[in-house]
N, C-alpha and C positions, 0 to 999 in steps of 0.2 A: 504495500502500500503506501502511498504516499504518506511519508512521515509526519508533517505540518497539515493534512489535507483536512482534518476534523476542524482545527484550532481556525482554517481558513474559512469555512463553511459558517463559522460564528461571527469571525468578524464581518463577513458579507453581508449576513442578514443584519448585524448592529449597524454597518454603514448607511443599509437600506434604511433605518427607521423601525426596521421589522420586529425590533425585541425590545421591550424595556429594559433599563440599565442592570438590573438585578439579574433578570432572565439572561440577558446578554456576560455578564459577569459568570453565572452559574454555567452556560453552556461554553465559555472559554476554560473552566475548572475541569468542566467533564470530559472535555475534548483534550486537554494535555494529559490527564490522568488515564483515558482510553489508550494513548497513543505509547506510554509508557507500559502500560501492562503488553500490548502486542509488540513493542521494540521493532528494531530496524533486523530485516535478514543479514545475518553475518555470513551464512554460508552459500553459495549460490545452490539452486536446484538440481537433482541429479540430472542424468542423461541417457534416455536410452534409447537411441536412435540406432537405426538398423536394420536387418531383414529379420521379419518374423514370420515360420513357416507353419502350415497347417498343422503340421504333426507338435507343434508345442515347440519347436527346439526357436531360440532368439533369444536378444540381437545376435545376429551373425554379421560381419562384414562383406562388404561387397564379394560374390559368388555367383557361378554359372547355376542357373535354375531350369526347369523344364519350361515353365510359362513364364511370360514377362511380369514383373511385378508388379502389385497394384501399390501406387507412391501416394502416401497419405502425409497430410502436412498439417500440422497444428499452430495458430498461431496466438496470438492476445496474450494476458497478463499473467500474476502467478499463478493464479487457479489453471492455468492452460497448460503452464508451464510445470505445475505437480509440486509448488512449494509446501511443505509440510508433512511430506511422506517420509519414510525411515530407510527408504531402499528404491532404486530404480526400478523395482519389477512393480512397486504400487504406483506409477506415474499412470495418470489416466492417458496419457498420451500411448501407452505401451499396453493398458490394458485394452484398447481400443484397436490398436493392431493387432494383437493376439485373436481379437473376436472377428475382426474382420478378415484373419487369413482362415480362421474355421469355418466361417460362415460362407466366404467366396471358393474355400479349397483352394488357394492361389497365394504365392508368397505375397507378403504385404513390407515396403519399404517404407519407415517411418523418419521422418524429419521434423525435429522440433525447434520453430522460430519465435517461439512465444518468449518473452522478458519480463521478469519480476518489475512491476513497477509500471506496466506501460499503460497508457492511456490509448483511447482510440486515434487519438492524435500518431500516434506511433507505428499504427498498422502497416502504412506506404512502405518504411522501410523495410519491413518484415516481408510484405510480399514481393518486394524490389529482389530481395535474396533468393526469396523463393521461385520468382519468375526469370531469374538470369540463367536457371538451369531448364531441364525439361520440367512443362508443369507438373502440378501434382494433378492424378485425378480425381482425389475426392480432399477437401479440407475441413476444419473443425476449428471456429473461431470460438474463442470465449473473453469478453472484453465488457466494459461496464462499471466495474467497482470503483476504478481508478478516476475515471471522470466523475463518478459523484465525490469523491474525498480531494478529489484538484478542483471542482467546481466548474469543469467543462460544459457549458451551457447545451441543454439537450437538444437544440435546433444541430447544434455545429458537431456534436458528438455524431448524430444521425447521420448526416451528410458525410461526414467521413467514411462512418462503417459503409455506406451504398455503394461510395466512389470505389472502395477496394474489393466490394462484392462483385462490380463491373468488371474490375481488371481481372479478375480469376473466372469469372464467369466466361469473359469472354476467351479467356487461354483454354477453355473447356474444362474447368475443374467444377464438380459438382461440391456443393458450400452448404454446411449446418452451423448455425451458431446459435453457440449457447449465450442466452441474453442476461444482462446484468442480475446477479444475484442478490436477494434480498436483505440487506445491511441489518434489518430489524433483528434480524438473527443474532447479531455481534454481541455476545452479554459484556464485553468491556466497556459498551455505549452505553451511559444512562438515560433516565429520563429527563430531560424531552429531547436531546440531542439523538435518542436512538428513533424515534418516532420522525425526528426529519430526514435522517438517515435512510428510514424504511420508504417513506414516500416519495423520498428524490430517486430512490434506486427500482420503486417499481413505476414510478411515471416513465423512467428510459427503459425500461423493462417493454412496455406496452408501446412506446414508440419503433423501440428497435425491432418487436416483433410486428408493426405493420410494416416497417420500411424493407424487412428481409423479404417479407412474401410478395411483396410490389416488384424486389428485385429479382423474384424468381429462384431463391436460395429456400431452405427450411428452418424455421427457428424453434427452438426447443427453448419455452419458457422456463428456466431455472428455479426462479422465485418461486414461482405456482408449483412447481413439482418438486424440489427439496426444502422449502422451508419448512414444511409442518414436522417434519423427521429432525430437521438440525433446530427447532426449538425445544422439540419434546426430549431429545437425546443429545445434546452438547458436549457431554462428557465423552461419546465415542465417536462422535462425527467430527468435531473440532481437533485439531491439531492444539498442541500445547500452548500456540500464542494466543488459542481461542479465537482467531480470525481468520485464520486459513483451514480449508479442509482437514482432516486427518487421513488415514491410508484409505478406513471405513467409509468416510466421506465423499473420498474421491470415487472409490467403488459406487456407492449409490449415485452420482452424476453420473457416471461411465455407461450404468446401466439403462438411466433415459436416453442419453445421447446415443445408444448404439442404435436403434431400430432406424433413425433419422440417417444416420451415417452408411448404414447397409443401403439405405434406399436409394441416394443419390448417389452409390457406388455401383447401383444394379444389382447387388447381390442378397436383398432382402429377402428370404424364404419362410420365415417367421407367420405368414399370414398377414392379414388388414395391419397398416400400420395402428399403434394404438392412438386414442383420439386424446389428444393436446387439448390444452386451454388455449384460446385465442385472446384473452384479455387475465391480465392479473387480476385477483382478490381484493381492490383496492376500492374502496370508496367512489363515488363520484369527486371530480376535480372542483367541485365547488366547496371541497371542505379547506377551511384557512392553511392549512400547511402548505395544499398544493396551488392555492392564489399567493402565498408567501415565496413559494420554490419559483414560479412563472416570474417575479419582480424579481428575485436574484439573477435570472436567467436574463431578464431583457437589461438588469445592469450591467452583469459580466460581459453582455453582448456589444455595450457600449464603449468596455472600457479598453 
């Protein structure tokens, strides 16, 4: 996450007059405490790139195989990179590469371009690296949490995502987007800061879902599909920093992403795709918090 992101959120709200002096100071204190609990990642995430075979072997270096491998690329932030697991075999990209190989009956080559701390502004550089060689056949993007913490206006965030989706689609890549998770599940965030983070993240997720569908890709609303379990099982599904998922949390995420990935890869054999929510379970945007976020977005857009 962006280290001072939650403090910037409180500052932005206070600057627009959206908070009373006492509430403004309270949110600053809450943001500082949350950032101290979560901390700054010291070690980079594990890397599990390489070839995965249908028989379960992998990762393997480049080798001759009977069938051309399915090229699978992962883009996005620390959740896409798998920060928080205990070993490379638990990375979401590795879990999905193994499942794709088994489902398709062909080797899968995994390339991870995701970067810890990335926002949607950073996707262009990741896609540049992927398209410098042979384009991937299928791609997964998980992005949005850091857009919330650094206060990237939602229209800008969505526009940048759509641009990179277009580049990948034009290159012949099938794309799945895991939309912004529900930051209201993050326990180090006290109220009212948690409600603010939840509302913004759900608004972004909804906007991402609409834009991804229009761009011809598949959106998987992680907030809707994962938040109930992360709220009721935080000790199991969050890692020690209480912000990034644990190995079990990533396994849960991989399970909801797999059908969509297999579908865009043309290898889904599990029957009809699961019916996914089309919008988050958020009250209508008439809520004061949502109106306040809209004001912050407009203010940031003028900055």
